[in-house]
Phi, psi and omega in degrees: 000150183256142183278329179232157183296156185294138178285155185303137183272157176276166182298321180294316186295316178302313180296320175296317179296322177297318176292325172295317180294316176300323181294325180295324185278347186300308179305324181288322175296314174303316179294319177297314177305315178298317185293313177302319177297318180295322181294319176298313180300316179290325176299311182300311181302314183297315182298313180296316175303315176304312176300317179293325176299312182300315178297319181291323179294318180294319174296324182293318177298316179296316182299322179296318177294318175302313182294321175295319175302319180295313176300322177289318175299318175302318178299311179304311185297323180293319175297318176296316179302317176299315177298316179299316176301318184293313179299318177301313179296317175300310181298321178294324177295315179299322179293324178292321178292322180291320182295316175303311180300318182293316174301318177294318187293317180301310181299322182291315179299322180293321178295315182296319178298317184295318178296315180289325175296323179295315182291325178291320181294317181297317181299320177294320181294320176298313181301311183297320177289326178284331177285331180289328186277323181282136179283116187322000000 
């Protein structure tokens, strides 16, 4: 502590003190400038990241819509495939019934043909035997 106030400085002493004080402030000034550069860089990086987040969010929304459309299409195709399997099963059953009816009808016709052939043969035999008995 000083007992008396400092005497008035000369111009040279004031200039020297000012230069000394500025020299003391220079590291702080440099540090502030470095912090400002870092702040600008981080702000720019944050803006770029923000835009990238928006792009990715838009892309995610688009992919979500695409996935929903795809799932809807898959659901429709599964339903159509199920319907097609049912129709196929019904057609196969109908074809099997038609084949059974055709086979039964064919067997019936074959039996009838066999009977008619037997009757014809029998008729011919009777005619031959009746022609052989009658004198001519």
